[in-house]
C-alpha positions as CSV (number, residue, x, y, z in Angstrom):
1,M,-91.6,17.0,194.3
2,K,-89.6,16.5,191.2
3,D,-91.0,17.0,187.7
4,W,-90.0,14.1,185.5
5,K,-89.8,14.6,181.8
6,I,-89.9,11.6,179.6
7,R,-88.1,11.8,176.3
8,L,-89.5,9.3,173.9
9,K,-87.5,8.2,170.9
10,G,-90.3,7.1,168.7
11,K,-93.9,6.0,168.1
12,K,-93.1,2.5,169.4
13,E,-91.8,3.8,172.7
14,T,-94.9,6.0,173.1
15,S,-97.2,3.0,172.4
16,T,-95.3,0.9,174.9
17,L,-95.5,3.6,177.6
18,D,-99.2,4.1,176.8
19,K,-99.9,0.4,177.2
20,E,-98.0,0.2,180.5
21,L,-99.8,3.2,182.0
22,R,-103.2,1.8,180.9
23,E,-102.5,-1.6,182.5
24,R,-101.3,0.1,185.7
25,L,-104.5,2.2,185.9
26,Q,-106.7,-0.9,185.3
27,R,-104.9,-2.7,188.1
28,E,-105.3,0.2,190.5
29,E,-109.0,0.5,189.6
30,L,-109.5,-3.2,190.2
31,E,-107.8,-3.0,193.6
32,T,-110.0,0.0,194.5
33,R,-113.1,-2.0,193.6
34,W,-112.0,-4.9,195.7
35,M,-111.3,-2.6,198.7
36,L,-114.7,-1.0,198.4
37,E,-116.3,-4.5,198.2
38,A,-114.4,-5.5,201.3
39,L,-115.5,-2.4,203.2
40,D,-119.1,-3.0,202.0
41,C,-119.0,-6.5,203.4
42,I,-117.6,-5.4,206.7
43,F,-120.1,-2.7,207.1
44,T,-123.0,-5.0,206.2
45,E,-121.8,-7.7,208.7
46,S,-121.3,-5.1,211.4
47,K,-124.7,-3.6,210.8
48,D,-126.7,-6.8,210.5
49,Y,-124.9,-8.6,213.4
50,P,-123.2,-5.9,215.5
51,D,-122.7,-7.8,218.7
52,K,-121.4,-11.0,217.0
53,F,-119.2,-9.0,214.6
54,H,-117.6,-7.1,217.5
55,E,-117.2,-10.2,219.6
56,L,-115.6,-12.3,216.9
57,W,-113.6,-9.7,215.0
58,V,-113.0,-6.4,216.7
59,K,-112.7,-7.3,220.4
60,P,-109.8,-9.8,220.0
61,L,-107.8,-7.1,218.0
62,L,-108.6,-4.4,220.6
63,M,-107.5,-6.8,223.4
64,A,-104.3,-7.5,221.5
65,G,-103.5,-3.7,221.9
66,M,-104.6,-2.5,218.5
67,S,-106.5,0.8,218.0
68,L,-109.9,0.7,216.5
69,D,-108.6,2.2,213.3
70,A,-105.8,-0.3,213.1
71,A,-108.3,-3.1,213.8
72,F,-110.6,-2.1,211.0
73,S,-107.7,-1.6,208.6
74,L,-106.5,-5.1,209.4
75,L,-110.0,-6.5,208.8
76,V,-110.2,-4.7,205.5
77,E,-106.8,-6.0,204.5
78,G,-107.8,-9.6,205.6
79,R,-111.0,-9.4,203.6
80,F,-109.2,-7.9,200.6
81,R,-106.3,-10.5,200.7
82,P,-107.6,-13.4,202.7
83,N,-104.5,-15.6,202.5
């Protein structure tokens, strides 16, 4: 892994870089929250209605040749980004 050194020319450049990094961290934090929310919804649905959840969501993916891990990843992604 390379170590990157950033040479900043002034206070304005430092401020711009700081702003960009903060925005990026906020986006990543928001995406993480959405992913956790999607997982929570999937776990709740699978716990409350396990047979129905498996029949409607998991079984078709398994029958299409996906592994269980891949099926759940796809379900999370679909819940996270529905369209």
